C-alpha positions as CSV (number, residue, x, y, z in Angstrom):
1,M,54.6,91.3,-36.1
2,A,57.1,94.1,-36.1
3,H,60.7,92.9,-36.3
4,N,62.4,96.2,-36.0
5,L,61.9,99.3,-33.8
6,K,60.7,101.7,-36.5
7,E,58.1,99.1,-37.7
8,F,57.1,98.5,-34.0
9,L,56.6,102.2,-33.2
10,G,54.5,102.7,-36.3
11,E,52.1,99.8,-35.5
12,F,52.0,99.5,-31.7
13,H,48.7,101.5,-31.5
14,R,47.1,98.3,-32.6
15,G,48.4,96.5,-29.6
16,I,51.5,95.2,-27.7
17,E,52.0,91.5,-27.2
18,V,54.3,90.3,-24.4
19,C,55.3,86.6,-24.0
20,V,56.2,85.9,-20.4
21,A,58.1,82.9,-19.0
22,G,55.9,81.6,-16.2
23,E,52.3,81.5,-15.2
24,A,52.3,83.0,-11.7
25,P,49.6,85.6,-11.4
26,D,51.9,88.1,-9.5
27,T,54.4,87.9,-12.4
28,L,51.8,88.3,-15.1
29,L,50.0,91.2,-13.4
30,G,53.3,92.9,-12.6
31,V,54.4,92.7,-16.3
32,R,51.0,94.0,-17.4
33,E,51.1,96.9,-15.0
34,A,54.7,97.8,-16.1
35,F,53.7,97.9,-19.8
36,R,50.6,100.0,-18.9
37,R,52.6,102.4,-16.9
38,F,55.4,102.8,-19.5
39,F,53.2,103.1,-22.6
40,R,50.0,104.6,-21.3
41,D,51.1,106.7,-18.3
42,G,54.7,107.4,-19.3
43,Q,54.2,107.9,-23.0
44,G,50.6,108.9,-23.2
45,R,50.0,106.3,-25.9
46,I,46.9,104.1,-25.8
47,A,47.4,100.5,-26.9
48,P,45.9,97.2,-25.9
49,I,48.4,95.1,-24.0
50,A,48.3,91.3,-24.1
51,V,50.4,89.4,-21.7
52,V,50.7,85.7,-22.7
53,P,52.1,83.2,-20.2
54,Q,54.2,80.3,-21.2
55,P,55.2,77.4,-18.9
56,A,58.5,78.2,-17.1
57,T,61.5,75.9,-17.5
58,E,62.7,76.8,-13.9
59,R,60.7,76.4,-10.8
60,E,58.7,79.6,-10.4
61,G,59.4,81.4,-7.2
62,E,62.8,79.9,-6.5
63,L,65.4,82.4,-5.5
64,A,68.7,82.5,-7.4
65,P,71.7,82.7,-5.1
66,S,73.1,85.9,-6.7
67,D,72.4,88.8,-9.1
68,I,74.5,87.1,-11.8
69,E,72.7,83.8,-11.5
70,A,69.3,85.6,-11.5
71,I,70.2,87.5,-14.7
72,G,71.6,84.3,-16.3
73,R,68.4,82.3,-15.5
74,A,66.1,85.0,-16.8
75,R,68.3,85.4,-20.0
76,V,68.0,81.7,-20.7
77,A,64.3,81.7,-20.2
78,A,63.7,84.8,-22.3
79,R,65.9,83.6,-25.1
80,A,64.2,80.2,-25.1
81,L,60.8,81.9,-25.6
82,E,62.1,84.1,-28.4
83,D,63.8,81.1,-30.1
84,R,60.7,79.0,-29.9
85,L,58.2,81.7,-30.8
86,F,60.2,84.2,-32.9
87,G,58.0,86.7,-34.7
88,T,54.9,85.8,-32.8
89,Y,55.2,88.5,-30.1
90,H,56.7,91.9,-29.7
91,F,58.5,91.1,-26.5
92,Y,59.8,88.0,-24.7
93,L,60.3,88.5,-21.0
94,A,61.5,86.5,-17.9
95,T,61.9,87.6,-14.3
96,Q,63.9,86.0,-11.6
97,S,64.2,86.9,-7.9
98,C,67.5,86.5,-6.0
99,V,69.2,87.0,-2.8
100,H,72.5,88.9,-3.0
101,G,75.1,89.7,-0.3
102,L,77.1,92.9,0.2
103,E,80.1,93.2,2.5
104,V,79.6,96.2,4.7
105,G,82.3,96.7,7.2
106,D,83.1,93.2,8.6
107,A,79.6,91.8,8.0
108,T,77.7,90.4,5.1
109,H,74.3,91.9,4.6
110,L,71.7,89.9,2.5
111,F,69.2,91.6,0.2
112,V,66.4,90.3,-2.0
113,R,65.3,91.8,-5.4
114,S,63.9,90.8,-8.7
115,W,65.5,91.0,-12.2
116,T,63.7,91.3,-15.5
117,V,65.3,90.4,-18.9
118,L,63.4,91.9,-21.8
119,R,64.1,90.8,-25.4
120,G,62.3,92.9,-28.0
121,V,62.5,95.1,-31.0
122,A,65.5,97.1,-29.7
123,G,67.5,94.1,-28.4
124,E,68.0,92.8,-24.9
125,T,67.8,94.9,-21.7
126,F,67.8,94.3,-18.0
127,G,66.0,95.9,-15.1
128,S,66.0,95.3,-11.4
129,S,63.6,96.2,-8.6
130,G,64.8,97.9,-5.4
131,S,66.5,95.7,-2.8
132,I,65.3,95.0,0.6
133,E,67.6,93.8,3.4
134,V,66.8,90.6,5.1
135,P,66.9,91.5,8.8
136,R,69.9,90.1,10.7
137,R,67.7,88.6,13.4
138,L,66.2,86.3,10.7
139,I,69.5,85.2,9.6
140,G,71.1,84.4,12.9
141,G,74.8,83.5,13.0
142,G,74.8,80.6,10.5
143,D,75.2,80.5,6.8
144,V,72.0,81.4,5.0
145,D,71.3,80.6,1.4
146,A,68.5,81.4,-1.0
147,S,66.4,78.4,-0.1
148,S,66.4,79.2,3.6
149,I,65.3,82.8,3.0
150,A,62.5,81.8,0.6
151,V,60.4,80.4,3.4
152,L,59.8,83.8,4.9
153,G,56.5,84.5,3.1
154,P,54.1,82.3,1.2
155,R,53.1,83.4,-2.3
156,R,49.4,83.6,-1.3
157,S,50.1,86.4,1.2
158,G,52.2,88.4,-1.2
159,G,55.5,86.5,-0.9
160,M,58.7,87.3,0.8
161,L,58.7,91.0,0.0
162,A,55.2,91.3,1.6
163,A,56.5,89.5,4.7
164,L,59.6,91.7,5.0
165,T,57.7,95.0,4.4
166,G,54.5,94.3,6.3
167,G,52.5,94.1,3.1
168,L,53.7,97.4,1.7
169,E,55.6,95.8,-1.2
170,T,54.9,92.5,-3.0
171,R,56.5,90.3,-5.7
172,R,54.0,91.9,-8.1
173,N,55.4,95.4,-7.2
174,A,59.0,94.1,-7.7
175,V,58.2,92.6,-11.1
176,T,56.5,95.9,-12.2
177,E,59.5,98.0,-11.1
178,S,62.1,95.7,-12.7
179,T,60.1,95.5,-16.0
180,V,59.6,99.3,-16.2
181,H,63.3,99.7,-15.7
182,A,64.0,97.2,-18.5
183,L,61.5,99.0,-20.8
184,A,63.0,102.4,-20.0
185,T,66.4,101.1,-21.1
186,Q,65.1,99.4,-24.2
187,F,63.4,102.6,-25.4
188,Y,65.8,105.2,-24.1
189,G,66.3,107.8,-26.9
190,F,63.6,106.4,-29.1
191,L,60.4,107.5,-27.3
192,E,60.0,111.1,-26.2
193,D,59.4,111.6,-22.5
194,R,56.4,113.5,-21.2
195,S,58.4,116.5,-19.9
């Protein structure tokens, strides 16, 4: 395995191996799609991409109560993979969804998004998906936490994002977007863009 960026860039035509915390199909497919988009579509480089699941230490699908908590959980999971399997894979990755609140005027608005932590040849980088607001009518007047919002959409029907967007977005889309963002940060300035 390549242990530095120059070595990785020289050999990655042979393949890219990504170790992922978790076994959920939407996560694994989202990660695979992100790597395909970044390296094949974005960079015009053809390389086989292997996404290897590892059992997650956290309960998959559980929402973190804040962005900071989501990043923290994903960092712990990605570091644990890298520590346990160092040198086996090119990248170690974990994603975590969260609910986060923003004070707008005199009201708190709640949003849902996913975070990806990517540990690889160029260090550790983060990426997030876009946020979607949880409609006020679903929240009501009481206090709402991550566990009460999580029941909005079952995983089989595309999860909470699919429920909130009428199926236009899914957890897989959010994982893809957050992973592409983490990859873009990791390789900024090292890989030429297509323009």
